[in-house]
C-alpha positions in Angstrom: 63.3 -56.8 -18.4 66.9 -56.0 -18.1 68.3 -53.3 -20.4 70.0 -54.8 -23.4 73.3 -53.2 -22.5 73.5 -54.7 -19.0 74.9 -58.1 -20.1 77.3 -58.7 -22.9 80.3 -60.8 -23.9 82.6 -61.6 -21.0 85.5 -64.1 -21.8 86.5 -64.2 -18.2 83.1 -65.2 -16.9 82.8 -68.2 -14.6 86.4 -69.1 -14.0 88.1 -71.4 -11.5 88.9 -68.3 -9.4 85.3 -67.5 -9.0 84.8 -71.0 -7.6 87.6 -70.4 -5.1 89.8 -73.3 -6.3 93.6 -73.3 -5.6 96.3 -72.4 -8.1 98.3 -75.3 -9.5 101.8 -75.1 -11.0 101.9 -76.1 -14.6 105.2 -78.0 -14.3 104.3 -79.7 -11.0 101.1 -80.9 -12.4 102.8 -82.6 -15.4 105.8 -83.9 -13.6 104.2 -85.1 -10.4 100.4 -84.8 -10.1 99.3 -86.2 -13.5 101.8 -89.1 -13.6 100.6 -90.1 -10.1 97.0 -90.1 -11.2 97.8 -92.2 -14.2 99.6 -94.8 -12.0 96.7 -94.8 -9.5 94.2 -96.1 -12.1 93.4 -93.2 -14.5 95.6 -94.8 -17.2 93.1 -97.7 -17.4 90.3 -95.3 -17.9 91.9 -93.4 -20.8 94.5 -95.6 -22.6 91.8 -97.6 -24.5 90.5 -94.3 -26.1 93.8 -92.9 -27.3 95.5 -96.1 -28.3 96.8 -95.7 -31.9 96.3 -92.0 -31.9 99.1 -89.5 -32.6 100.3 -87.6 -29.5 99.2 -84.1 -28.6 101.4 -81.4 -27.2 100.1 -78.6 -24.9 101.8 -75.6 -23.5 102.0 -71.9 -22.5 103.4 -68.8 -24.3 106.5 -68.9 -22.0 107.7 -72.0 -23.9 106.8 -74.7 -21.4 105.1 -77.6 -23.2 104.2 -81.2 -22.4 103.3 -84.1 -24.7 100.6 -86.7 -24.0 101.4 -90.0 -25.7 100.0 -93.5 -25.6 102.6 -96.2 -25.9 101.9 -99.9 -25.4 98.8 -99.3 -23.4 100.2 -96.6 -21.2 99.7 -92.8 -21.3 103.1 -91.1 -21.0 103.7 -87.5 -20.1 106.9 -86.1 -21.8 108.4 -82.6 -21.6 108.4 -80.4 -24.7 106.7 -80.5 -28.1 106.7 -83.9 -29.9 107.9 -83.9 -33.5 105.2 -86.5 -34.3 102.4 -84.6 -32.5 99.3 -84.2 -34.7 98.1 -81.3 -32.6 100.1 -78.6 -30.7 98.1 -76.3 -28.6 99.3 -73.1 -26.9 96.9 -72.0 -24.1 97.2 -68.2 -24.0 98.1 -68.0 -20.3 98.4 -70.0 -17.1 95.0 -68.8 -15.8 93.2 -70.2 -18.9 95.0 -73.5 -18.5 93.8 -73.7 -14.9 90.2 -73.1 -16.2 90.8 -76.0 -18.6 92.3 -78.2 -15.8 89.4 -77.5 -13.5 86.8 -77.9 -16.3 85.6 -74.4 -16.2 86.6 -74.3 -19.8 86.4 -77.2 -22.3 88.0 -77.1 -25.8 84.8 -75.2 -26.9 85.1 -72.8 -24.0 88.8 -72.1 -24.8 88.0 -71.6 -28.5 85.1 -69.2 -27.9 86.9 -67.2 -25.3 89.9 -66.8 -27.6 92.2 -68.6 -25.1 93.9 -71.1 -27.4 96.3 -70.9 -30.4 96.8 -73.8 -32.8 100.6 -74.2 -33.6 99.8 -77.5 -35.4 96.5 -79.2 -36.1 93.1 -77.7 -35.6 89.9 -77.9 -33.5 89.0 -81.3 -34.9 92.4 -82.9 -34.3 92.2 -81.7 -30.7 89.2 -84.0 -30.3 91.6 -87.0 -30.6 92.6 -86.4 -27.0 89.9 -84.2 -25.5 87.9 -86.9 -23.7 91.1 -88.4 -22.3 92.2 -85.0 -21.1 88.9 -84.4 -19.5 89.2 -87.7 -17.7 92.9 -87.1 -16.7 92.2 -83.6 -15.5 88.8 -83.8 -13.7 87.9 -87.5 -13.6 85.0 -87.4 -16.0 84.4 -90.9 -17.5 84.7 -91.3 -21.3 81.6 -92.2 -23.2 81.9 -95.5 -25.0 78.8 -96.4 -27.0 80.2 -99.9 -27.7 80.1 -100.7 -24.0 76.9 -99.0 -23.1 73.8 -101.1 -22.5 70.2 -100.0 -22.2 67.9 -102.3 -20.1 64.4 -102.0 -18.8 63.4 -103.0 -15.3 63.0 -106.7 -16.4 66.5 -106.7 -17.9 65.4 -106.6 -21.5 66.9 -104.2 -24.1 65.2 -100.8 -24.2 63.5 -99.6 -27.3 65.4 -96.3 -27.7 62.5 -94.9 -29.8 59.8 -95.6 -27.2 57.3 -92.8 -26.4 55.6 -93.1 -23.1 52.1 -92.1 -22.1 51.6 -89.6 -19.3 50.0 -92.3 -17.1 52.8 -94.9 -17.5 54.7 -96.3 -14.6 57.0 -93.4 -13.3 59.6 -95.9 -12.1 59.9 -97.3 -15.6 60.0 -93.8 -17.1 62.7 -92.7 -14.7 64.7 -95.8 -15.5 64.5 -95.0 -19.2 65.4 -91.3 -18.7 68.4 -92.0 -16.5 69.9 -94.6 -18.8 69.3 -92.8 -22.1 69.4 -89.2 -21.0 66.0 -88.4 -22.6 62.3 -89.2 -22.5 59.3 -88.5 -24.7 55.8 -88.3 -23.0 52.7 -88.2 -25.2 49.9 -85.7 -24.5 51.6 -84.3 -21.4 50.0 -80.8 -21.8 46.4 -80.2 -22.9 45.4 -78.7 -26.2 43.9 -75.5 -24.7 47.2 -74.7 -23.0 49.2 -75.4 -26.2 47.0 -73.1 -28.2 47.6 -70.4 -25.6 51.3 -70.9 -25.6 51.3 -70.9 -29.4 49.7 -67.4 -29.4 52.2 -66.2 -26.8 55.2 -67.4 -28.8 53.9 -65.7 -32.0 53.4 -62.5 -30.0 56.9 -62.6 -28.6 58.4 -63.4 -32.0 56.6 -60.5 -33.6 57.8 -58.1 -30.9 61.4 -59.3 -30.9 64.0 -56.8 -32.0 67.6 -57.6 -32.8 70.4 -56.3 -30.6 69.4 -57.3 -27.1 69.6 -60.2 -24.6 66.2 -61.7 -25.4 66.6 -63.2 -28.8 69.3 -64.7 -31.1 69.1 -64.0 -34.8 70.4 -65.6 -38.1 70.4 -64.9 -41.8 68.5 -67.1 -44.2 69.2 -68.0 -47.8 67.4 -64.8 -49.0 69.5 -62.6 -46.7 66.6 -61.9 -44.3 67.3 -61.8 -40.6 65.0 -63.8 -38.2 64.9 -64.8 -34.5 65.5 -68.5 -33.9 66.1 -68.5 -30.1 64.0 -66.7 -27.6 65.3 -66.3 -24.0 64.1 -65.3 -20.6 60.5 -65.9 -21.7 59.1 -65.8 -18.2 59.9 -62.0 -18.3 57.9 -61.7 -21.5 54.9 -63.9 -20.9 53.1 -64.6 -17.6 51.5 -67.8 -19.2 54.9 -69.1 -20.1 56.4 -68.2 -16.8 53.7 -70.2 -15.0 54.8 -73.4 -16.6 57.5 -73.9 -14.0 54.7 -74.5 -11.4 52.6 -76.6 -13.7 52.0 -80.0 -12.0 53.0 -81.9 -15.1 56.3 -80.0 -15.3 57.1 -80.8 -11.7 56.2 -84.5 -12.2 58.4 -84.7 -15.3 61.4 -83.1 -13.5 61.0 -85.5 -10.6 61.6 -88.4 -13.0 65.2 -87.3 -13.2 65.8 -88.1 -9.5 68.2 -85.2 -9.4 68.2 -82.1 -7.2 67.5 -79.3 -9.6 65.7 -75.9 -9.4 64.1 -73.6 -12.0 66.3 -70.8 -13.3 63.9 -68.2 -14.7 66.4 -65.3 -14.4 69.7 -66.9 -15.4 71.3 -69.2 -18.0 68.7 -67.8 -20.4 65.7 -69.0 -18.3 62.8 -70.5 -20.2 63.8 -70.4 -23.8 62.2 -71.4 -27.1 63.8 -72.8 -30.2 62.1 -71.6 -33.4 62.6 -73.5 -36.6 60.8 -71.4 -39.1 59.1 -72.8 -42.2 61.5 -73.1 -45.1 64.7 -72.8 -43.0 67.7 -73.8 -45.0 70.8 -75.8 -43.9 73.1 -72.8 -44.6 71.4 -70.4 -42.3 73.9 -68.5 -40.2 74.6 -68.7 -36.5 73.0 -71.5 -34.4 69.7 -71.7 -36.3 70.8 -75.3 -37.0 72.8 -77.0 -34.3 75.2 -79.9 -34.6 75.7 -82.3 -31.7 76.5 -80.4 -28.5 75.8 -80.3 -24.8 74.2 -77.4 -23.0 77.2 -77.2 -20.6 79.7 -77.6 -23.5 81.7 -74.5 -22.6 82.5 -75.6 -19.1 81.5 -76.0 -15.5 79.3 -79.1 -16.0 80.5 -80.3 -12.6 79.0 -77.2 -11.0 75.9 -76.3 -13.0 74.7 -79.9 -13.8 72.7 -81.9 -13.6 70.7 -79.8 -16.0 67.1 -81.1 -16.7 65.1 -79.6 -19.5 61.4 -80.1 -20.0 60.6 -79.5 -23.7 57.0 -78.6 -24.5 56.1 -79.3 -28.2 54.0 -76.4 -29.5 54.3 -77.8 -33.1 54.9 -81.3 -34.4 58.4 -82.6 -34.5 59.0 -85.1 -37.3 60.1 -85.6 -40.9 57.7 -82.9 -42.1 59.3 -80.3 -39.9 62.5 -80.7 -37.8 63.6 -82.8 -34.9 65.7 -82.9 -31.8 68.3 -85.7 -32.1 69.6 -87.4 -29.0 72.8 -89.5 -28.5 71.6 -92.1 -26.0 73.7 -92.7 -22.9 76.1 -89.8 -23.4 75.0 -87.5 -20.5 77.5 -86.8 -17.8 80.4 -88.2 -19.9 83.4 -86.9 -21.7 82.8 -87.4 -25.4 84.3 -87.2 -28.9 82.5 -84.7 -31.1 83.6 -84.5 -34.7 80.5 -84.0 -36.9 81.7 -86.1 -39.8 82.3 -89.1 -37.4 78.9 -89.0 -35.7 77.0 -91.6 -37.6 74.2 -94.1 -36.8 76.7 -96.9 -37.4 78.9 -95.7 -34.5 76.5 -94.1 -32.1 72.9 -94.7 -30.8 71.3 -91.6 -32.4 67.6 -91.1 -31.9 65.5 -88.5 -33.7 62.7 -87.4 -31.5 59.2 -87.6 -33.0 56.5 -85.7 -31.1 53.1 -84.0 -31.5 51.8 -80.7 -30.1 51.3 -81.2 -26.4 53.9 -83.9 -26.1 56.8 -83.3 -23.7 60.5 -84.3 -23.8 62.7 -84.5 -20.8 66.5 -84.5 -21.3 69.7 -84.0 -19.4 71.5 -81.0 -20.9 74.9 -82.5 -20.6 74.0 -85.3 -23.0 74.9 -84.8 -26.6 72.0 -83.7 -28.7 71.5 -81.8 -32.0 69.0 -79.6 -33.9 69.8 -80.2 -37.5 68.2 -78.5 -40.5 64.5 -79.2 -41.2 63.6 -82.1 -43.4 60.2 -80.8 -44.3 58.3 -77.5 -44.9 56.6 -77.1 -41.6 57.8 -74.9 -38.7 58.6 -76.2 -35.2 58.5 -74.3 -32.0 59.6 -75.9 -28.7 59.6 -74.4 -25.3 62.4 -75.5 -22.9 61.9 -75.2 -19.2 65.5 -75.3 -17.8 66.3 -76.7 -14.3 69.9 -76.6 -12.9 71.7 -77.7 -9.8 71.3 -75.3 -6.9 75.1 -74.9 -7.0 74.8 -73.0 -10.3 73.5 -69.9 -8.5 76.7 -69.7 -6.5 78.6 -69.0 -9.7 76.0 -67.5 -12.0 74.1 -64.4 -11.2 70.9 -62.9 -12.7 71.0 -62.8 -16.6 74.4 -64.5 -16.6 75.5 -67.8 -18.1 78.4 -69.4 -19.8 77.1 -68.4 -23.2 78.5 -65.0 -22.3 81.9 -66.0 -23.6 80.5 -66.1 -27.1 81.1 -63.1 -29.5 77.9 -61.2 -30.0 76.3 -62.3 -26.8 73.8 -59.7 -25.6 73.2 -58.5 -29.1 71.9 -61.8 -30.5 74.4 -62.2 -33.4 76.3 -65.4 -32.3 78.8 -67.1 -34.6 78.5 -70.9 -34.9 81.4 -73.3 -34.4 82.5 -73.2 -38.1 82.3 -69.4 -38.1 84.3 -69.2 -34.9 87.0 -71.6 -36.2 87.5 -69.4 -39.2 88.4 -66.5 -36.8 90.8 -68.5 -34.7 92.5 -71.3 -36.8 
């Protein structure tokens, strides 16, 4: 295993310069390039989402600012800060804005790399325009659950809670996965293997020490520290590392119909989420996760598609904890304000699974790991597969999580803790 001090926080990791993209002038973009994009059809892709919202102003420390406003169905680009802007953002330098332009940083990426200042508003009000900005800047379509349909091969509505059997029609399974962004397959891995994996996970948990690259830690209600995320598990367990070559794993990944490869030595490799028994909602760090995407800091267009095969070592259900999926959100620009994500507005699906069941999901779809609803623990292994392009930008033991404070030492602030530091 790599020494714990080899990899740590790096707020400049994975920028547009590393991808070899050209420099763009801030003024020329707002005065010429962006207005032209809007006139050429982008306006129709974004105006519906920002209609009725207050404008947002965005600028640089040298005083150059531009305002994005929606008026009578058209997005307008105006110089300066708007008096009626709900949010005014100052990106800390031109290079950071270029990372935002090229989607090598999202609003989460700018926040966690300390590259944005809030002159008015906050991280949540920024969300008003974030999907539209993503679409205007990089062409990513905006997720609209009201216009998203889910159909089976016969054209009938999908049952979003369906769990497939391992021997079901792979064409039907692939259709479900590619529409919803997730899939549950019952009894995908045999009981003997699950028992072996359970023992391996317990061993790794017992041997974990805080302060290195291989585990993330949180504090529970009693003040005790515990590991909740184990990383690079193929370096710590031969049995876990062999899962990439398991025939079932390869068959499940093939259902995605995407060109992806295993990443055992980067982007945290094979990882495990550990929801310990009795975990409380107020545990620190990311022991409990609100809705997010795995490429949420940036570079989705380079690293994704990301396909994760989840192996359930323990049951996932009301008596433990569950992964929650937002159907149809993968690959899209999305709104993400926790208080606004409700079952009335979005197709939210809690995953129910037994030991040996498998999940498959696209990492760029919105998903959550909320606090447990029951007393039992849940351990899930995730076998990550990314686009081959990811290795052009990301080296061994590297990944976009490096922009987070505490990375490499395992003490990672969650989004609320990070906002307290910045806003």
